A tleap script that builds the chain and sets N, CA, C and O, in Angstrom:
source leaprc.protein.ff14SB
mol = sequence {
  NMET GLU VAL ASN LEU VAL VAL GLU ALA LEU
  LYS PHE MET VAL LEU GLY MET GLY VAL VAL
  PHE SER PHE LEU VAL ILE MET VAL TYR ALA
  LEU LYS VAL GLN THR VAL LEU ILE ASN LYS
  PHE PHE PRO LEU ALA GLU LYS LYS PRO ILE
  ASN LYS VAL GLN THR GLN VAL VAL THR ALA
  SER ASP THR ALA LYS LYS ILE ALA ALA ILE
  SER ALA VAL VAL GLN HIE HIE ASN ASN LEU
  LYS CGLY
}
set mol.1.N position { 27.034 2.809 49.287 }
set mol.1.CA position { 25.453 2.875 48.854 }
set mol.1.C position { 26.601 2.410 46.952 }
set mol.1.O position { 27.401 2.964 46.197 }
set mol.2.N position { 25.948 1.218 47.087 }
set mol.2.CA position { 26.408 0.481 45.257 }
set mol.2.C position { 24.799 0.528 44.690 }
set mol.2.O position { 23.695 0.362 45.209 }
set mol.3.N position { 25.319 0.858 43.294 }
set mol.3.CA position { 24.042 1.341 42.734 }
set mol.3.C position { 24.367 0.123 41.241 }
set mol.3.O position { 25.161 0.425 40.350 }
set mol.4.N position { 23.742 -0.941 41.248 }
set mol.4.CA position { 23.294 -2.030 40.334 }
set mol.4.C position { 23.218 -1.471 38.964 }
set mol.4.O position { 22.105 -0.958 38.848 }
set mol.5.N position { 23.796 -1.363 38.048 }
set mol.5.CA position { 23.862 -0.359 37.096 }
set mol.5.C position { 22.552 -1.348 35.905 }
set mol.5.O position { 21.632 -0.834 35.267 }
set mol.6.N position { 22.929 -2.801 35.962 }
set mol.6.CA position { 21.928 -3.694 35.272 }
set mol.6.C position { 20.387 -3.218 35.762 }
set mol.6.O position { 19.565 -2.616 35.071 }
set mol.7.N position { 20.241 -3.657 37.133 }
set mol.7.CA position { 19.121 -2.806 37.607 }
set mol.7.C position { 18.452 -1.950 37.191 }
set mol.7.O position { 17.231 -2.007 37.051 }
set mol.8.N position { 19.313 -0.840 36.882 }
set mol.8.CA position { 18.802 0.358 36.374 }
set mol.8.C position { 18.525 0.232 35.045 }
set mol.8.O position { 17.452 0.698 34.662 }
set mol.9.N position { 19.377 -0.384 34.114 }
set mol.9.CA position { 18.919 -0.230 32.777 }
set mol.9.C position { 17.717 -1.313 32.573 }
set mol.9.O position { 17.152 -1.317 31.479 }
set mol.10.N position { 17.312 -2.217 33.565 }
set mol.10.CA position { 16.154 -3.055 33.082 }
set mol.10.C position { 14.759 -1.949 33.855 }
set mol.10.O position { 13.720 -1.900 33.196 }
set mol.11.N position { 14.806 -1.141 35.176 }
set mol.11.CA position { 13.845 -0.395 35.084 }
set mol.11.C position { 13.696 0.697 33.764 }
set mol.11.O position { 12.596 0.886 33.244 }
set mol.12.N position { 14.702 1.257 33.378 }
set mol.12.CA position { 14.590 2.287 32.168 }
set mol.12.C position { 14.014 1.273 30.878 }
set mol.12.O position { 13.008 1.511 30.210 }
set mol.13.N position { 14.703 0.377 30.757 }
set mol.13.CA position { 13.976 -0.520 29.520 }
set mol.13.C position { 12.675 -0.392 30.020 }
set mol.13.O position { 12.008 0.590 29.694 }
set mol.14.N position { 12.019 -1.634 31.101 }
set mol.14.CA position { 10.719 -1.433 31.326 }
set mol.14.C position { 9.735 -0.214 31.207 }
set mol.14.O position { 8.673 -0.526 30.670 }
set mol.15.N position { 9.859 1.328 31.647 }
set mol.15.CA position { 9.779 2.308 31.504 }
set mol.15.C position { 9.184 2.362 30.045 }
set mol.15.O position { 8.024 2.225 29.658 }
set mol.16.N position { 10.165 2.568 29.474 }
set mol.16.CA position { 10.513 2.962 27.987 }
set mol.16.C position { 9.291 2.189 27.348 }
set mol.16.O position { 8.284 2.732 26.894 }
set mol.17.N position { 9.569 0.702 27.393 }
set mol.17.CA position { 8.649 -0.072 26.659 }
set mol.17.C position { 7.031 0.059 27.258 }
set mol.17.O position { 6.058 -0.271 26.580 }
set mol.18.N position { 6.959 0.486 28.352 }
set mol.18.CA position { 5.719 0.826 28.638 }
set mol.18.C position { 5.001 1.795 28.165 }
set mol.18.O position { 3.783 1.765 27.986 }
set mol.19.N position { 5.976 2.975 27.880 }
set mol.19.CA position { 5.228 4.244 27.811 }
set mol.19.C position { 4.980 3.969 25.965 }
set mol.19.O position { 3.893 4.292 25.486 }
set mol.20.N position { 5.724 3.559 25.350 }
set mol.20.CA position { 5.751 3.067 23.582 }
set mol.20.C position { 4.145 2.069 24.080 }
set mol.20.O position { 3.013 2.553 24.080 }
set mol.21.N position { 4.301 1.444 24.244 }
set mol.21.CA position { 3.076 0.308 24.329 }
set mol.21.C position { 2.003 1.081 24.787 }
set mol.21.O position { 1.078 0.722 24.058 }
set mol.22.N position { 1.517 2.038 25.659 }
set mol.22.CA position { 0.604 2.629 26.395 }
set mol.22.C position { 0.327 3.727 25.574 }
set mol.22.O position { -0.818 4.155 25.720 }
set mol.23.N position { 1.323 4.576 24.395 }
set mol.23.CA position { 1.207 5.252 23.263 }
set mol.23.C position { 0.490 4.166 22.322 }
set mol.23.O position { -0.572 4.686 21.980 }
set mol.24.N position { 0.579 3.125 21.858 }
set mol.24.CA position { 0.411 2.616 20.538 }
set mol.24.C position { -1.129 2.429 21.243 }
set mol.24.O position { -2.148 2.664 20.593 }
set mol.25.N position { -1.149 2.168 22.057 }
set mol.25.CA position { -2.611 1.431 22.431 }
set mol.25.C position { -3.479 2.555 22.037 }
set mol.25.O position { -4.414 2.471 21.240 }
set mol.26.N position { -3.006 3.854 22.804 }
set mol.26.CA position { -4.179 5.017 22.553 }
set mol.26.C position { -4.342 5.351 21.421 }
set mol.26.O position { -5.424 5.646 20.915 }
set mol.27.N position { -3.168 5.341 20.835 }
set mol.27.CA position { -3.700 5.537 19.117 }
set mol.27.C position { -3.897 4.599 18.783 }
set mol.27.O position { -3.059 4.752 17.895 }
set mol.28.N position { -4.257 3.603 18.603 }
set mol.28.CA position { -5.198 2.174 18.111 }
set mol.28.C position { -6.839 2.723 18.531 }
set mol.28.O position { -7.809 2.803 17.776 }
set mol.29.N position { -6.766 3.015 19.808 }
set mol.29.CA position { -7.934 3.592 20.176 }
set mol.29.C position { -8.492 4.943 19.459 }
set mol.29.O position { -9.666 5.120 19.133 }
set mol.30.N position { -7.639 5.673 19.315 }
set mol.30.CA position { -7.821 7.149 18.579 }
set mol.30.C position { -8.536 6.817 17.416 }
set mol.30.O position { -9.677 7.092 17.046 }
set mol.31.N position { -7.635 6.179 16.929 }
set mol.31.CA position { -7.915 5.742 15.243 }
set mol.31.C position { -9.225 5.229 15.109 }
set mol.31.O position { -10.041 5.750 14.348 }
set mol.32.N position { -9.551 3.932 16.018 }
set mol.32.CA position { -11.136 3.434 15.748 }
set mol.32.C position { -12.377 4.821 15.928 }
set mol.32.O position { -13.385 5.054 15.261 }
set mol.33.N position { -11.728 5.621 17.224 }
set mol.33.CA position { -12.849 6.816 17.413 }
set mol.33.C position { -13.202 7.799 16.101 }
set mol.33.O position { -14.157 8.495 15.758 }
set mol.34.N position { -11.592 7.381 15.445 }
set mol.34.CA position { -11.865 8.848 14.335 }
set mol.34.C position { -12.434 8.008 13.083 }
set mol.34.O position { -12.876 8.624 12.113 }
set mol.35.N position { -12.426 6.876 13.100 }
set mol.35.CA position { -13.002 6.230 11.951 }
set mol.35.C position { -14.646 6.161 12.133 }
set mol.35.O position { -15.478 6.286 11.234 }
set mol.36.N position { -14.907 5.910 13.647 }
set mol.36.CA position { -16.152 6.182 13.636 }
set mol.36.C position { -17.033 7.710 13.029 }
set mol.36.O position { -17.757 7.933 12.058 }
set mol.37.N position { -16.635 8.353 13.914 }
set mol.37.CA position { -16.645 9.872 13.395 }
set mol.37.C position { -16.785 10.280 12.394 }
set mol.37.O position { -17.838 10.778 11.995 }
set mol.38.N position { -15.688 10.158 11.709 }
set mol.38.CA position { -15.665 10.128 9.982 }
set mol.38.C position { -16.992 9.271 9.316 }
set mol.38.O position { -17.781 9.937 8.645 }
set mol.39.N position { -17.190 8.151 9.448 }
set mol.39.CA position { -18.079 7.361 8.817 }
set mol.39.C position { -19.600 8.006 8.822 }
set mol.39.O position { -20.423 7.973 7.908 }
set mol.40.N position { -19.733 8.663 10.265 }
set mol.40.CA position { -21.085 8.967 10.946 }
set mol.40.C position { -21.236 10.342 10.155 }
set mol.40.O position { -22.264 10.649 9.551 }
set mol.41.N position { -20.153 11.090 10.225 }
set mol.41.CA position { -20.611 12.563 9.473 }
set mol.41.C position { -20.241 12.694 8.021 }
set mol.41.O position { -20.584 13.603 7.266 }
set mol.42.N position { -19.424 11.561 7.718 }
set mol.42.CA position { -19.267 11.710 6.154 }
set mol.42.C position { -19.103 10.319 5.211 }
set mol.42.O position { -18.139 9.979 4.526 }
set mol.43.N position { -20.711 9.475 5.479 }
set mol.43.CA position { -20.630 8.262 4.870 }
set mol.43.C position { -20.164 8.273 3.464 }
set mol.43.O position { -20.166 9.386 2.938 }
set mol.44.N position { -19.728 7.185 2.679 }
set mol.44.CA position { -19.600 6.951 1.699 }
set mol.44.C position { -21.125 6.231 0.660 }
set mol.44.O position { -21.905 5.309 0.900 }
set mol.45.N position { -20.973 7.348 -0.692 }
set mol.45.CA position { -22.154 7.033 -1.590 }
set mol.45.C position { -22.203 5.682 -1.760 }
set mol.45.O position { -21.088 5.282 -2.093 }
set mol.46.N position { -23.045 4.753 -1.674 }
set mol.46.CA position { -22.885 3.388 -2.206 }
set mol.46.C position { -22.804 3.600 -4.184 }
set mol.46.O position { -23.487 4.244 -4.981 }
set mol.47.N position { -22.003 2.987 -4.277 }
set mol.47.CA position { -22.048 2.739 -5.887 }
set mol.47.C position { -23.029 1.857 -6.377 }
set mol.47.O position { -23.264 0.878 -5.670 }
set mol.48.N position { -23.674 1.987 -7.461 }
set mol.48.CA position { -24.397 1.366 -8.190 }
set mol.48.C position { -23.737 0.445 -9.422 }
set mol.48.O position { -23.369 1.080 -10.410 }
set mol.49.N position { -23.573 -0.904 -9.432 }
set mol.49.CA position { -23.317 -1.636 -10.567 }
set mol.49.C position { -23.664 -1.510 -11.652 }
set mol.49.O position { -24.842 -1.390 -11.987 }
set mol.50.N position { -22.420 -1.515 -12.621 }
set mol.50.CA position { -22.872 -1.350 -14.163 }
set mol.50.C position { -22.819 -2.522 -14.727 }
set mol.50.O position { -21.838 -3.265 -14.685 }
set mol.51.N position { -24.084 -2.801 -15.401 }
set mol.51.CA position { -24.171 -4.133 -15.980 }
set mol.51.C position { -23.773 -4.041 -17.401 }
set mol.51.O position { -23.628 -5.078 -18.047 }
set mol.52.N position { -23.605 -2.998 -17.883 }
set mol.52.CA position { -22.781 -3.213 -19.143 }
set mol.52.C position { -21.421 -4.244 -19.105 }
set mol.52.O position { -20.669 -4.375 -18.140 }
set mol.53.N position { -21.314 -4.925 -20.394 }
set mol.53.CA position { -20.403 -5.529 -20.721 }
set mol.53.C position { -19.837 -5.211 -21.748 }
set mol.53.O position { -20.395 -5.388 -22.830 }
set mol.54.N position { -19.003 -4.845 -21.688 }
set mol.54.CA position { -18.296 -4.252 -23.023 }
set mol.54.C position { -16.624 -5.361 -23.195 }
set mol.54.O position { -15.778 -5.711 -22.373 }
set mol.55.N position { -16.774 -5.562 -24.471 }
set mol.55.CA position { -16.010 -6.620 -25.063 }
set mol.55.C position { -14.809 -5.903 -25.974 }
set mol.55.O position { -14.978 -4.861 -26.608 }
set mol.56.N position { -13.866 -6.476 -25.931 }
set mol.56.CA position { -12.872 -5.842 -26.831 }
set mol.56.C position { -12.864 -6.587 -28.256 }
set mol.56.O position { -12.964 -7.813 -28.287 }
set mol.57.N position { -12.765 -5.954 -29.244 }
set mol.57.CA position { -12.551 -6.712 -30.427 }
set mol.57.C position { -11.149 -6.814 -31.000 }
set mol.57.O position { -10.327 -5.945 -31.289 }
set mol.58.N position { -11.129 -7.869 -31.060 }
set mol.58.CA position { -9.311 -7.913 -31.702 }
set mol.58.C position { -9.342 -8.243 -33.205 }
set mol.58.O position { -9.639 -9.388 -33.546 }
set mol.59.N position { -9.073 -7.369 -34.054 }
set mol.59.CA position { -8.793 -7.568 -35.575 }
set mol.59.C position { -7.490 -7.935 -35.776 }
set mol.59.O position { -6.525 -7.560 -35.110 }
set mol.60.N position { -7.488 -8.978 -37.090 }
set mol.60.CA position { -6.530 -9.117 -37.738 }
set mol.60.C position { -5.156 -8.096 -37.732 }
set mol.60.O position { -3.957 -8.285 -37.529 }
set mol.61.N position { -5.834 -7.143 -38.001 }
set mol.61.CA position { -4.994 -5.404 -38.370 }
set mol.61.C position { -4.211 -5.109 -36.962 }
set mol.61.O position { -3.023 -4.792 -36.889 }
set mol.62.N position { -4.923 -5.240 -36.086 }
set mol.62.CA position { -4.333 -5.218 -34.592 }
set mol.62.C position { -3.168 -6.353 -33.895 }
set mol.62.O position { -2.381 -6.111 -32.980 }
set mol.63.N position { -3.299 -7.311 -34.451 }
set mol.63.CA position { -2.209 -8.154 -34.558 }
set mol.63.C position { -1.331 -8.012 -35.173 }
set mol.63.O position { -0.188 -8.134 -34.732 }
set mol.64.N position { -1.525 -7.807 -35.996 }
set mol.64.CA position { -0.417 -7.354 -37.415 }
set mol.64.C position { 0.338 -6.121 -36.910 }
set mol.64.O position { 1.554 -6.147 -37.100 }
set mol.65.N position { 0.003 -5.416 -36.510 }
set mol.65.CA position { 0.321 -4.065 -36.065 }
set mol.65.C position { 1.381 -4.469 -34.850 }
set mol.65.O position { 2.529 -4.037 -34.750 }
set mol.66.N position { 0.810 -5.278 -34.071 }
set mol.66.CA position { 1.340 -5.533 -32.637 }
set mol.66.C position { 2.694 -6.190 -33.129 }
set mol.66.O position { 3.742 -5.818 -32.602 }
set mol.67.N position { 2.711 -7.339 -34.311 }
set mol.67.CA position { 3.963 -7.672 -34.484 }
set mol.67.C position { 4.954 -7.030 -35.181 }
set mol.67.O position { 6.149 -7.322 -35.229 }
set mol.68.N position { 4.131 -5.771 -35.933 }
set mol.68.CA position { 5.378 -5.271 -36.869 }
set mol.68.C position { 6.001 -4.088 -35.689 }
set mol.68.O position { 7.139 -3.652 -35.864 }
set mol.69.N position { 5.408 -3.752 -34.835 }
set mol.69.CA position { 5.880 -3.129 -33.643 }
set mol.69.C position { 6.753 -3.800 -32.957 }
set mol.69.O position { 7.849 -3.257 -33.094 }
set mol.70.N position { 6.818 -4.853 -32.183 }
set mol.70.CA position { 7.822 -5.827 -31.444 }
set mol.70.C position { 8.597 -5.937 -32.793 }
set mol.70.O position { 9.686 -5.386 -32.631 }
set mol.71.N position { 8.485 -6.392 -33.969 }
set mol.71.CA position { 9.845 -6.791 -34.705 }
set mol.71.C position { 10.850 -5.783 -34.705 }
set mol.71.O position { 12.046 -5.921 -34.451 }
set mol.72.N position { 10.074 -4.502 -35.097 }
set mol.72.CA position { 10.986 -3.281 -35.124 }
set mol.72.C position { 11.567 -3.221 -33.804 }
set mol.72.O position { 12.795 -3.135 -33.764 }
set mol.73.N position { 11.013 -3.247 -32.857 }
set mol.73.CA position { 11.929 -2.948 -31.573 }
set mol.73.C position { 12.854 -4.236 -31.341 }
set mol.73.O position { 13.917 -3.995 -30.770 }
set mol.74.N position { 12.655 -5.326 -31.634 }
set mol.74.CA position { 14.010 -6.086 -31.511 }
set mol.74.C position { 14.978 -6.043 -32.737 }
set mol.74.O position { 16.121 -6.431 -32.497 }
set mol.75.N position { 14.699 -5.623 -34.052 }
set mol.75.CA position { 15.544 -5.152 -35.059 }
set mol.75.C position { 16.290 -3.823 -34.652 }
set mol.75.O position { 17.409 -3.630 -35.127 }
set mol.76.N position { 15.785 -2.981 -33.877 }
set mol.76.CA position { 16.244 -1.647 -33.527 }
set mol.76.C position { 17.458 -1.981 -32.251 }
set mol.76.O position { 18.535 -1.393 -32.146 }
set mol.77.N position { 16.981 -3.002 -31.415 }
set mol.77.CA position { 18.064 -3.309 -30.299 }
set mol.77.C position { 18.971 -3.974 -30.989 }
set mol.77.O position { 20.147 -3.654 -30.821 }
set mol.78.N position { 18.636 -5.060 -31.930 }
set mol.78.CA position { 19.923 -5.876 -32.468 }
set mol.78.C position { 20.525 -4.618 -33.494 }
set mol.78.O position { 21.365 -5.101 -34.253 }
set mol.79.N position { 20.363 -3.415 -33.681 }
set mol.79.CA position { 21.106 -2.967 -34.434 }
set mol.79.C position { 22.127 -2.106 -33.207 }
set mol.79.O position { 23.345 -1.941 -33.283 }
set mol.80.N position { 21.416 -1.750 -32.353 }
set mol.80.CA position { 22.532 -1.121 -31.230 }
set mol.80.C position { 23.539 -1.637 -31.150 }
set mol.80.O position { 24.621 -1.068 -31.299 }
set mol.81.N position { 23.319 -3.230 -30.812 }
set mol.81.CA position { 24.466 -4.189 -30.263 }
set mol.81.C position { 25.644 -4.192 -30.867 }
set mol.81.O position { 26.751 -4.245 -30.332 }
set mol.82.N position { 25.286 -4.115 -32.401 }
set mol.82.CA position { 25.886 -4.573 -33.742 }
set mol.82.C position { 27.336 -3.569 -33.689 }
set mol.82.O position { 28.152 -3.614 -34.610 }
savepdb mol mol.pdb
quit
């Protein structure tokens, strides 16, 4: 009696892929059921939109401070190279 190894390998491959596919399908449906149960017992509270509009005021001193900080960093970097 001769055993064809290619056929046996294909059987194992189909069996293994079938088991993995079945597990993934079951997991997808289990997660869907879990989502429904969690939303049923622990609903999220709806957030009310905030109508406040916050404006950011940029003054000349803020811009000058940023320019001074950037200049200091560039000068420090150049001094380290030197």
